[in-house]
Gaussian input, Z-matrix of N, CA and C with variables (Angstrom, degrees):
# hf/3-21g

backbone

0 1
 N
 C     1     B1
 C     2     B2     1     A1
 N     3     B3     2     A2     1     D1
 C     4     B4     3     A3     2     D2
 C     5     B5     4     A4     3     D3
 N     6     B6     5     A5     4     D4
 C     7     B7     6     A6     5     D5
 C     8     B8     7     A7     6     D6
 N     9     B9     8     A8     7     D7
 C    10    B10     9     A9     8     D8
 C    11    B11    10    A10     9     D9
 N    12    B12    11    A11    10    D10
 C    13    B13    12    A12    11    D11
 C    14    B14    13    A13    12    D12
 N    15    B15    14    A14    13    D13
 C    16    B16    15    A15    14    D14
 C    17    B17    16    A16    15    D15
 N    18    B18    17    A17    16    D16
 C    19    B19    18    A18    17    D17
 C    20    B20    19    A19    18    D18
 N    21    B21    20    A20    19    D19
 C    22    B22    21    A21    20    D20
 C    23    B23    22    A22    21    D21
 N    24    B24    23    A23    22    D22
 C    25    B25    24    A24    23    D23
 C    26    B26    25    A25    24    D24
 N    27    B27    26    A26    25    D25
 C    28    B28    27    A27    26    D26
 C    29    B29    28    A28    27    D27
 N    30    B30    29    A29    28    D28
 C    31    B31    30    A30    29    D29
 C    32    B32    31    A31    30    D30
 N    33    B33    32    A32    31    D31
 C    34    B34    33    A33    32    D32
 C    35    B35    34    A34    33    D33
 N    36    B36    35    A35    34    D34
 C    37    B37    36    A36    35    D35
 C    38    B38    37    A37    36    D36
 N    39    B39    38    A38    37    D37
 C    40    B40    39    A39    38    D38
 C    41    B41    40    A40    39    D39
 N    42    B42    41    A41    40    D40
 C    43    B43    42    A42    41    D41
 C    44    B44    43    A43    42    D42
 N    45    B45    44    A44    43    D43
 C    46    B46    45    A45    44    D44
 C    47    B47    46    A46    45    D45
 N    48    B48    47    A47    46    D46
 C    49    B49    48    A48    47    D47
 C    50    B50    49    A49    48    D48
 N    51    B51    50    A50    49    D49
 C    52    B52    51    A51    50    D50
 C    53    B53    52    A52    51    D51
 N    54    B54    53    A53    52    D52
 C    55    B55    54    A54    53    D53
 C    56    B56    55    A55    54    D54
 N    57    B57    56    A56    55    D55
 C    58    B58    57    A57    56    D56
 C    59    B59    58    A58    57    D57
 N    60    B60    59    A59    58    D58
 C    61    B61    60    A60    59    D59
 C    62    B62    61    A61    60    D60
 N    63    B63    62    A62    61    D61
 C    64    B64    63    A63    62    D62
 C    65    B65    64    A64    63    D63
 N    66    B66    65    A65    64    D64
 C    67    B67    66    A66    65    D65
 C    68    B68    67    A67    66    D66
 N    69    B69    68    A68    67    D67
 C    70    B70    69    A69    68    D68
 C    71    B71    70    A70    69    D69
 N    72    B72    71    A71    70    D70
 C    73    B73    72    A72    71    D71
 C    74    B74    73    A73    72    D72
 N    75    B75    74    A74    73    D73
 C    76    B76    75    A75    74    D74
 C    77    B77    76    A76    75    D75
 N    78    B78    77    A77    76    D76
 C    79    B79    78    A78    77    D77
 C    80    B80    79    A79    78    D78
 N    81    B81    80    A80    79    D79
 C    82    B82    81    A81    80    D80
 C    83    B83    82    A82    81    D81
 N    84    B84    83    A83    82    D82
 C    85    B85    84    A84    83    D83
 C    86    B86    85    A85    84    D84
 N    87    B87    86    A86    85    D85
 C    88    B88    87    A87    86    D86
 C    89    B89    88    A88    87    D87
 N    90    B90    89    A89    88    D88
 C    91    B91    90    A90    89    D89
 C    92    B92    91    A91    90    D90
 N    93    B93    92    A92    91    D91
 C    94    B94    93    A93    92    D92
 C    95    B95    94    A94    93    D93
 N    96    B96    95    A95    94    D94
 C    97    B97    96    A96    95    D95
 C    98    B98    97    A97    96    D96
 N    99    B99    98    A98    97    D97
 C   100   B100    99    A99    98    D98
 C   101   B101   100   A100    99    D99
 N   102   B102   101   A101   100   D100
 C   103   B103   102   A102   101   D101
 C   104   B104   103   A103   102   D102
 N   105   B105   104   A104   103   D103
 C   106   B106   105   A105   104   D104
 C   107   B107   106   A106   105   D105
 N   108   B108   107   A107   106   D106
 C   109   B109   108   A108   107   D107
 C   110   B110   109   A109   108   D108
 N   111   B111   110   A110   109   D109
 C   112   B112   111   A111   110   D110
 C   113   B113   112   A112   111   D111
 N   114   B114   113   A113   112   D112
 C   115   B115   114   A114   113   D113
 C   116   B116   115   A115   114   D114
 N   117   B117   116   A116   115   D115
 C   118   B118   117   A117   116   D116
 C   119   B119   118   A118   117   D117
 N   120   B120   119   A119   118   D118
 C   121   B121   120   A120   119   D119
 C   122   B122   121   A121   120   D120
 N   123   B123   122   A122   121   D121
 C   124   B124   123   A123   122   D122
 C   125   B125   124   A124   123   D123
 N   126   B126   125   A125   124   D124
 C   127   B127   126   A126   125   D125
 C   128   B128   127   A127   126   D126
 N   129   B129   128   A128   127   D127
 C   130   B130   129   A129   128   D128
 C   131   B131   130   A130   129   D129
 N   132   B132   131   A131   130   D130
 C   133   B133   132   A132   131   D131
 C   134   B134   133   A133   132   D132
 N   135   B135   134   A134   133   D133
 C   136   B136   135   A135   134   D134
 C   137   B137   136   A136   135   D135
 N   138   B138   137   A137   136   D136
 C   139   B139   138   A138   137   D137
 C   140   B140   139   A139   138   D138
 N   141   B141   140   A140   139   D139
 C   142   B142   141   A141   140   D140
 C   143   B143   142   A142   141   D141
 N   144   B144   143   A143   142   D142
 C   145   B145   144   A144   143   D143
 C   146   B146   145   A145   144   D144
 N   147   B147   146   A146   145   D145
 C   148   B148   147   A147   146   D146
 C   149   B149   148   A148   147   D147
 N   150   B150   149   A149   148   D148
 C   151   B151   150   A150   149   D149
 C   152   B152   151   A151   150   D150
 N   153   B153   152   A152   151   D151
 C   154   B154   153   A153   152   D152
 C   155   B155   154   A154   153   D153
 N   156   B156   155   A155   154   D154
 C   157   B157   156   A156   155   D155
 C   158   B158   157   A157   156   D156
 N   159   B159   158   A158   157   D157
 C   160   B160   159   A159   158   D158
 C   161   B161   160   A160   159   D159

   B1=1.4469
   B2=1.5206
   B3=1.2767
   B4=1.4898
   B5=1.5040
   B6=1.3154
   B7=1.4400
   B8=1.5099
   B9=1.2603
   B10=1.4978
   B11=1.5328
   B12=1.3234
   B13=1.4910
   B14=1.5296
   B15=1.3159
   B16=1.4641
   B17=1.5332
   B18=1.3328
   B19=1.4738
   B20=1.5235
   B21=1.3178
   B22=1.4339
   B23=1.5029
   B24=1.3279
   B25=1.4584
   B26=1.5682
   B27=1.3472
   B28=1.4652
   B29=1.5296
   B30=1.3649
   B31=1.4664
   B32=1.5209
   B33=1.3098
   B34=1.4512
   B35=1.5255
   B36=1.3423
   B37=1.4287
   B38=1.5499
   B39=1.3218
   B40=1.4590
   B41=1.4920
   B42=1.3105
   B43=1.4573
   B44=1.5745
   B45=1.3382
   B46=1.4667
   B47=1.5640
   B48=1.3411
   B49=1.4460
   B50=1.5222
   B51=1.2863
   B52=1.4655
   B53=1.4922
   B54=1.3247
   B55=1.4237
   B56=1.4982
   B57=1.3473
   B58=1.4498
   B59=1.4822
   B60=1.3375
   B61=1.4725
   B62=1.4992
   B63=1.3458
   B64=1.4646
   B65=1.5372
   B66=1.3142
   B67=1.4602
   B68=1.5812
   B69=1.3541
   B70=1.4797
   B71=1.5121
   B72=1.3461
   B73=1.4283
   B74=1.5272
   B75=1.3476
   B76=1.4575
   B77=1.5227
   B78=1.3205
   B79=1.4900
   B80=1.5753
   B81=1.3283
   B82=1.4813
   B83=1.5634
   B84=1.3474
   B85=1.4519
   B86=1.5511
   B87=1.3307
   B88=1.4580
   B89=1.5370
   B90=1.3351
   B91=1.4763
   B92=1.5032
   B93=1.3282
   B94=1.4844
   B95=1.5040
   B96=1.3510
   B97=1.4682
   B98=1.5359
   B99=1.3325
   B100=1.4701
   B101=1.5134
   B102=1.3155
   B103=1.4942
   B104=1.5438
   B105=1.2915
   B106=1.4497
   B107=1.5360
   B108=1.3022
   B109=1.4866
   B110=1.5242
   B111=1.3105
   B112=1.4634
   B113=1.5143
   B114=1.3280
   B115=1.4878
   B116=1.5189
   B117=1.3270
   B118=1.4557
   B119=1.5067
   B120=1.3373
   B121=1.4469
   B122=1.5421
   B123=1.3580
   B124=1.4903
   B125=1.5408
   B126=1.2835
   B127=1.4667
   B128=1.5661
   B129=1.2698
   B130=1.4634
   B131=1.5695
   B132=1.3101
   B133=1.4578
   B134=1.5194
   B135=1.3540
   B136=1.4232
   B137=1.5338
   B138=1.3110
   B139=1.4795
   B140=1.5488
   B141=1.3124
   B142=1.5143
   B143=1.5337
   B144=1.3228
   B145=1.4570
   B146=1.5318
   B147=1.3324
   B148=1.4525
   B149=1.5224
   B150=1.3113
   B151=1.4641
   B152=1.5596
   B153=1.3584
   B154=1.4269
   B155=1.5193
   B156=1.2996
   B157=1.4737
   B158=1.5135
   B159=1.2727
   B160=1.4907
   B161=1.5092
   A1=107.77
   A2=118.07
   A3=122.50
   A4=109.50
   A5=114.65
   A6=120.72
   A7=112.89
   A8=111.76
   A9=120.33
   A10=109.31
   A11=115.72
   A12=118.42
   A13=109.79
   A14=118.66
   A15=120.52
   A16=112.19
   A17=114.82
   A18=120.11
   A19=110.11
   A20=117.53
   A21=122.41
   A22=110.53
   A23=114.09
   A24=120.77
   A25=107.40
   A26=115.73
   A27=120.34
   A28=115.93
   A29=115.37
   A30=117.63
   A31=111.55
   A32=114.91
   A33=119.68
   A34=111.19
   A35=117.49
   A36=122.23
   A37=106.31
   A38=116.56
   A39=118.71
   A40=110.11
   A41=114.85
   A42=120.31
   A43=107.50
   A44=115.46
   A45=116.37
   A46=108.67
   A47=114.44
   A48=118.33
   A49=107.81
   A50=115.22
   A51=120.13
   A52=113.68
   A53=119.97
   A54=122.38
   A55=111.51
   A56=115.79
   A57=120.17
   A58=107.44
   A59=115.51
   A60=122.77
   A61=110.35
   A62=117.19
   A63=118.82
   A64=109.35
   A65=115.07
   A66=123.31
   A67=109.35
   A68=114.96
   A69=118.20
   A70=111.71
   A71=117.04
   A72=120.83
   A73=113.13
   A74=115.89
   A75=121.35
   A76=109.07
   A77=117.88
   A78=121.02
   A79=108.90
   A80=115.08
   A81=118.65
   A82=109.91
   A83=115.54
   A84=118.91
   A85=109.82
   A86=117.58
   A87=120.19
   A88=111.27
   A89=117.26
   A90=120.10
   A91=112.96
   A92=117.10
   A93=121.17
   A94=111.76
   A95=117.30
   A96=119.02
   A97=114.52
   A98=117.55
   A99=118.10
   A100=111.28
   A101=114.70
   A102=120.19
   A103=109.81
   A104=114.75
   A105=120.08
   A106=110.72
   A107=116.52
   A108=121.02
   A109=110.05
   A110=119.77
   A111=122.55
   A112=110.72
   A113=116.48
   A114=120.00
   A115=109.43
   A116=117.96
   A117=121.88
   A118=108.79
   A119=119.53
   A120=122.62
   A121=109.95
   A122=116.30
   A123=120.28
   A124=108.03
   A125=119.83
   A126=122.68
   A127=110.81
   A128=116.91
   A129=121.52
   A130=110.55
   A131=117.04
   A132=120.04
   A133=110.77
   A134=117.98
   A135=122.50
   A136=110.37
   A137=118.80
   A138=122.18
   A139=110.78
   A140=116.90
   A141=119.90
   A142=111.01
   A143=117.18
   A144=121.96
   A145=111.07
   A146=117.31
   A147=122.98
   A148=109.64
   A149=115.04
   A150=120.33
   A151=106.67
   A152=114.52
   A153=118.44
   A154=111.82
   A155=120.75
   A156=120.33
   A157=112.02
   A158=114.96
   A159=117.59
   A160=115.02
   D1=126.41
   D2=-178.05
   D3=-86.56
   D4=162.43
   D5=175.88
   D6=116.43
   D7=175.81
   D8=-176.39
   D9=-79.90
   D10=138.01
   D11=176.35
   D12=-67.67
   D13=153.41
   D14=179.02
   D15=-58.58
   D16=149.29
   D17=179.04
   D18=-65.18
   D19=138.94
   D20=175.70
   D21=-85.20
   D22=147.74
   D23=178.56
   D24=-73.41
   D25=109.96
   D26=-177.96
   D27=-64.06
   D28=-14.20
   D29=179.50
   D30=-78.78
   D31=-17.52
   D32=-177.21
   D33=-99.92
   D34=141.14
   D35=-179.93
   D36=-128.63
   D37=124.39
   D38=177.29
   D39=-85.45
   D40=122.29
   D41=-179.64
   D42=-129.16
   D43=143.80
   D44=177.55
   D45=-72.44
   D46=130.86
   D47=-179.96
   D48=-122.97
   D49=131.83
   D50=-178.02
   D51=-111.38
   D52=34.10
   D53=179.54
   D54=-70.84
   D55=141.76
   D56=175.40
   D57=-100.74
   D58=128.59
   D59=177.52
   D60=-119.70
   D61=156.77
   D62=176.70
   D63=-60.56
   D64=145.28
   D65=-176.84
   D66=-56.92
   D67=-42.09
   D68=-177.82
   D69=-62.74
   D70=-34.40
   D71=179.73
   D72=-71.02
   D73=-41.85
   D74=177.59
   D75=-63.75
   D76=-42.38
   D77=178.93
   D78=-61.46
   D79=-45.57
   D80=-179.74
   D81=-59.18
   D82=-47.05
   D83=-175.15
   D84=-64.46
   D85=-35.14
   D86=179.71
   D87=-67.80
   D88=-23.39
   D89=179.53
   D90=-82.92
   D91=-11.40
   D92=-176.24
   D93=-82.30
   D94=148.27
   D95=-178.53
   D96=-71.26
   D97=-26.47
   D98=177.56
   D99=-88.15
   D100=164.20
   D101=-176.04
   D102=-66.98
   D103=155.97
   D104=175.75
   D105=-62.19
   D106=-38.26
   D107=178.55
   D108=-61.32
   D109=-40.69
   D110=179.79
   D111=-68.86
   D112=-38.42
   D113=178.06
   D114=-63.23
   D115=-45.93
   D116=-176.32
   D117=-68.61
   D118=-42.63
   D119=-178.42
   D120=-61.83
   D121=-47.33
   D122=-179.82
   D123=-60.76
   D124=-44.49
   D125=-176.56
   D126=-63.78
   D127=-46.66
   D128=-178.70
   D129=-66.94
   D130=-40.26
   D131=178.38
   D132=-64.04
   D133=-42.70
   D134=179.63
   D135=-68.70
   D136=-46.53
   D137=-176.25
   D138=-62.32
   D139=-37.92
   D140=-174.54
   D141=-105.17
   D142=10.67
   D143=177.55
   D144=52.27
   D145=48.22
   D146=178.95
   D147=-92.66
   D148=152.55
   D149=174.53
   D150=-131.33
   D151=142.99
   D152=179.38
   D153=-62.51
   D154=133.22
   D155=178.15
   D156=-64.58
   D157=146.99
   D158=179.26
   D159=-96.60

């Protein structure tokens, strides 16, 4: 397919992460419709009462 690739969200930065998680948690996250990154971001923001800077 020709053409320009879609623009990337400049707020997001892809970094390699080497965290080890329990197998059951990884399996559960893989079954969810949203991305693992979104699940982790939502959980961390809720747990630590963080808000996205404006």
